[in-house]
C-alpha positions in Angstrom: -9.5 20.1 -10.6 -8.7 17.8 -7.6 -7.3 19.5 -4.6 -4.7 17.8 -2.4 -3.2 18.4 1.0 0.5 19.2 0.2 3.0 19.1 3.0 6.7 19.6 3.5 6.7 19.6 7.3 9.7 19.8 9.5 8.6 18.6 13.0 10.7 19.1 16.1 11.2 15.8 17.9 8.9 15.9 21.0 9.3 14.1 24.3 6.9 11.4 23.2 8.9 10.7 20.0 11.7 8.2 20.6 14.4 6.7 18.5 13.9 3.3 16.7 11.8 1.1 19.0 13.6 -1.5 21.0 12.4 -4.6 19.1 13.3 -6.9 22.1 10.6 -5.4 24.3 7.6 -3.4 23.2 3.9 -3.3 24.1 1.2 -4.9 22.0 -0.4 -1.5 21.7 2.6 0.0 20.1 2.8 -3.0 17.8 -0.6 -2.1 16.4 -2.9 -4.2 18.6 -6.3 -2.6 18.9 -9.8 -3.5 20.2 -10.6 -4.7 16.7 -8.3 -7.7 17.3 -9.0 -8.2 21.0 -12.7 -8.5 20.3 -12.0 -11.5 18.1 -10.6 -13.6 20.9 -12.9 -16.1 22.7 -12.6 -16.6 26.4 -10.6 -19.8 25.8 -8.1 -17.9 23.6 -7.2 -15.0 26.0 -4.3 -17.0 27.4 -2.7 -17.5 23.9 0.2 -15.4 22.7 -0.5 -12.5 20.4 2.0 -12.2 17.6 2.4 -10.0 14.6 3.9 -11.6 11.4 7.3 -9.9 10.6 8.6 -11.9 7.7 7.1 -14.6 5.4 9.4 -17.0 3.5 8.6 -20.1 1.5 8.8 -22.5 4.4 9.1 -20.4 7.5 7.8 -17.2 9.2 9.0 -15.0 12.0 6.8 -12.7 14.2 7.2 -9.9 16.6 5.9 -10.4 20.1 5.7 -8.0 23.1 9.0 -9.6 24.3 10.9 -9.6 21.0 11.1 -11.5 17.7 10.2 -15.2 17.5 10.1 -17.9 14.9 6.6 -19.3 14.6 5.6 -22.9 13.9 3.0 -23.9 11.4 0.5 -26.7 11.9 0.3 -29.5 9.3 -1.2 -28.4 6.0 -1.0 -24.7 6.8 0.9 -22.7 4.1 3.0 -19.6 4.5 1.3 -18.2 1.4 -1.9 -17.8 3.5 -0.2 -15.1 5.6 1.0 -11.5 4.9 3.5 -9.4 6.8 1.5 -7.4 9.3 -1.0 -10.2 10.1 -1.9 -10.8 13.7 -2.0 -14.4 14.9 -2.6 -16.2 18.2 -0.2 -19.0 19.1 0.7 -21.4 21.8 3.0 -19.5 24.3 5.6 -22.2 24.7 6.0 -23.5 21.1 4.8 -20.4 19.1 2.6 -22.9 17.2 0.0 -20.9 15.3 -3.6 -21.5 16.4 -5.2 -19.2 13.9 -4.9 -15.9 12.1 -7.1 -13.0 13.2 -9.3 -11.1 10.7 -7.6 -8.2 9.0 -8.8 -4.6 9.1 -7.0 -4.0 5.8 -5.3 -6.1 3.2 -3.1 -5.1 0.2 -3.0 -7.7 -2.5 -2.4 -7.9 -6.2 -3.2 -10.2 -9.1 -0.2 -11.9 -10.7 -0.1 -13.5 -14.1 -0.9 -17.2 -14.2 -1.8 -17.4 -10.5 -5.4 -18.2 -9.3 -5.0 -16.6 -5.9 -3.8 -13.0 -5.5 -0.4 -12.3 -4.0 -0.6 -10.8 -0.5 1.5 -7.6 -0.1 0.8 -6.5 3.4 -1.9 -6.7 6.1 -3.3 -4.3 8.7 -1.7 -1.2 7.1 -2.9 2.2 8.2 -1.1 4.3 5.6 0.4 3.3 2.3 3.4 5.4 1.2 3.3 5.3 -2.6 6.9 6.2 -3.4 8.0 7.7 -6.7 10.8 10.1 -7.6 11.1 13.6 -9.1 12.5 12.3 -12.5 11.3 10.1 -15.4 10.0 7.5 -13.0 7.0 9.7 -12.2 4.1 8.1 -14.0 0.5 9.2 -13.2 -1.0 6.0 -14.7 1.1 3.8 -12.5 0.4 5.9 -9.4 -3.4 5.6 -10.1 -3.0 1.8 -9.9 -1.5 2.1 -6.5 -4.1 4.5 -5.4 -6.9 2.2 -6.5 -5.2 -0.6 -4.5 -5.0 1.5 -1.3 -8.6 2.8 -1.7 -10.0 -0.7 -2.0 -8.1 -1.8 1.1 -9.4 1.3 3.0 -5.8 2.2 3.7 -4.8 5.9 3.7 -2.6 6.7 0.6 0.2 9.2 0.6 2.3 10.1 -2.4 5.9 10.4 -1.4 8.1 12.2 -4.0 11.7 11.3 -3.4 15.0 12.7 -4.9 13.7 16.2 -4.3 17.3 17.3 -4.1 17.9 16.2 -7.7 15.5 18.7 -9.3 15.5 22.4 -9.4 11.7 22.6 -9.0 9.5 20.1 -7.3 6.3 22.1 -7.9 5.4 20.4 -11.3 5.7 16.9 -9.7 3.6 18.0 -6.7 0.9 19.6 -8.9 0.6 16.5 -11.1 0.4 14.2 -8.1 -2.2 16.4 -6.4 -4.5 16.1 -9.4 -4.7 12.3 -9.1 -7.3 12.1 -6.3 -9.3 14.4 -4.1 -7.8 15.1 -0.6 -4.6 13.2 -1.4 -1.6 13.9 0.8 1.5 14.7 -1.2 5.0 15.1 0.3 8.4 15.6 -1.1 11.7 14.8 0.5 15.3 13.7 0.3 15.2 10.1 1.6 18.8 10.2 2.7 18.4 13.1 5.2 17.0 12.9 8.8 14.4 15.5 7.8 12.6 12.7 5.8 11.5 11.0 9.0 10.2 14.3 10.3 8.2 14.9 7.1 6.5 11.5 7.5 6.1 11.7 11.3 2.3 12.4 11.2 1.8 8.8 9.9 4.5 7.0 11.9 3.6 7.4 15.6 3.3 4.5 18.0 0.7 1.8 17.0 0.6 2.9 13.4 1.7 0.8 10.5 2.9 2.1 7.1 4.0 0.3 4.0 6.3 1.4 1.2 5.4 0.5 -2.4 6.8 1.7 -5.7 9.0 0.7 -8.6 12.6 -0.2 -8.1 15.2 2.6 -7.8 12.9 5.3 -6.3 14.5 5.2 -2.9 12.2 2.9 -0.8 15.1 1.1 0.9 16.9 4.4 1.5 13.8 5.8 3.0 13.3 2.7 5.2 16.9 3.0 6.5 16.2 6.6 7.4 12.9 5.9 9.1 14.2 2.9 11.0 17.7 4.5 11.7 19.4 1.5 10.2 23.1 1.7 9.5 26.0 -0.5 8.6 25.1 -4.2 8.5 21.6 -3.6 9.7 20.7 -1.3 6.8 18.7 -2.5 3.8 20.7 -2.7 0.6 20.2 0.2 -1.7 20.8 0.6 -5.4 21.2 3.4 -7.9 19.2 4.1 -11.0 20.2 4.4 -14.7 20.2 8.1 -15.3 19.1 7.7 -19.0 15.7 6.3 -18.1 15.5 6.5 -14.3 15.1 2.7 -14.1 16.3 0.9 -11.0 17.1 -2.6 -9.9 15.5 -4.7 -7.2 17.4 -4.4 -3.8 14.5 -5.6 -1.6 13.6 -9.2 -2.3 11.1 -9.9 0.4 8.5 -8.2 2.6 9.5 -7.4 6.2 8.3 -5.5 9.3 10.6 -2.9 10.9 10.3 -0.6 13.9 10.7 3.0 13.0 11.4 6.4 14.6 8.3 7.7 16.3 7.2 4.2 17.6 5.4 3.0 14.5 6.2 0.1 12.1 7.0 0.0 8.4 6.5 -2.8 6.0 9.1 -2.8 3.1 8.1 -4.4 -0.2 10.0 -5.4 -3.3 9.7 -3.1 -6.3 6.6 -3.9 -8.4 7.2 -3.9 -12.1 3.6 -4.6 -13.1 0.5 -4.0 -11.0 -2.5 -5.8 -12.5 -5.8 -4.6 -11.0 -8.6 -7.0 -9.7 -11.4 -6.6 -7.3 -10.9 -2.8 -6.9 -14.2 -1.4 -8.1 -14.8 0.8 -5.0 -11.1 1.9 -5.2 -11.6 3.1 -8.8 -14.8 4.9 -7.8 -12.9 6.9 -5.2 -9.9 7.5 -7.5 -12.0 8.8 -10.3 -14.6 10.6 -8.3 -15.1 13.3 -10.9 -16.4 10.6 -13.3 -18.2 8.5 -10.7 -20.3 11.4 -9.4 -21.4 12.6 -12.9 -22.2 9.2 -14.4 -25.8 9.0 -12.9 -26.6 12.1 -14.9 -26.1 10.4 -18.2 -29.2 9.8 -20.3 -28.7 6.1 -20.5 -28.0 3.9 -17.4 -25.5 1.7 -19.4 -23.7 4.7 -20.9 -20.1 3.8 -21.9 -19.2 7.5 -21.8 -17.7 7.2 -25.3 -20.3 8.2 -27.9 -23.9 8.1 -26.5 -26.1 11.2 -26.7 -26.8 12.9 -23.4 -23.6 11.6 -21.8 -22.7 13.8 -18.8 -19.1 12.6 -18.8 -18.5 13.7 -22.4 -20.2 17.0 -21.7 -17.7 17.5 -18.8 -14.8 16.7 -21.1 -16.1 19.3 -23.6 -16.3 22.0 -21.0 -12.9 21.2 -19.4 -14.3 19.7 -16.1 -12.8 16.3 -16.9 -9.3 15.7 -18.4 -9.8 13.5 -21.4 -6.6 11.6 -20.5 -8.1 10.8 -17.1 -11.2 9.4 -18.8 -9.1 7.2 -21.1 -7.2 5.9 -18.1 -10.4 5.3 -16.2 -11.8 3.3 -19.1 -8.7 1.2 -19.4 -8.6 0.4 -15.7 -12.3 -0.4 -15.6 -11.9 -2.9 -18.4 -8.9 -4.5 -16.8 -10.6 -4.8 -13.5 -13.7 -6.3 -15.0 -11.6 -8.8 -17.0 -9.5 -9.8 -13.9 -12.2 -9.9 -11.2 -13.6 -13.4 -10.7 -17.3 -13.9 -10.1 -18.7 -16.8 -8.1 -21.1 -18.7 -10.4 -22.6 -22.2 -10.4 -23.6 -24.6 -7.6 -19.9 -25.1 -6.6 -19.0 -21.5 -6.5 -16.7 -21.8 -9.5 -14.9 -18.7 -10.5 -15.3 -17.0 -13.9 -14.2 -13.6 -15.1 -16.8 -10.8 -15.0 -15.4 -9.2 -18.2 -17.1 -9.5 -21.5 -13.9 -10.5 -23.4 -10.2 -10.3 -23.5 -8.3 -7.3 -22.1 -7.7 -4.7 -24.8 
């Protein structure tokens, strides 16, 4: 059984922890600037302005600088869809005209139906808060999709169980989340209380960037308001859920970067109804480590782990080492990933799906 690090910490606010950062003046370091980005600059570029993308709209973008928020200008033929909230760019100091985007150390993206290119969710994220609630919204299969996404991006995933005040016993939800991946951090909280910021403090200090993902109605906007100490007109809109099926409605419609208590930054994202997997083979290997590690022990190299003799995975299912429902979800996600992942073939690098057939 997978073991998880389960926390419900209450931290005293130390001298080094401040209220919401002053977004009109902050250091590049606290914005998340690191040697990884500095090393990408040529000697001719050191005089350019370093900016971090804060919002991305269809025809415009805003960014956060060391001196406050600015509106950036795009050169001809450059599209906003090429950028994600959290990206670092260098720009002309006077006009904020983008010169180029710097390489990312992490990128969260997802496949969308009918689109050739993936949709960018957030860039340069250190920790992904996968938010779900202690009610019927809790869905292990959906959480595994988010975990595969975070693993592939090499972003630290944390399961955040909200609405802990609405249930008499959080233990069953914590236990089920803990079994999803080895070493997984799991926390539970009431997103409306100040204690929520204290619970998430280990991942929210200066220079750190976190992102919130999850379905609608789980409390992402409420949690953002608590983390960023947003009130009144500054607060993100929040919406309730239908009590009969725990479904919520979208209240966040775009991605945005916000300063948070502790000096870090949070990227809020709209609720995702469907998360299709693509290009997450490594992420799935990490997620289903109990299967990945045993597979080389199968008699046949191309074992499907379904019916072949000498299958180490089926043997583990038989002795209780592997949950059969996990194996079934692994198989489904592997097939989906293979079908959706493009493969560069031919002299022009044309893309074709790796999968053998249609998704089942």
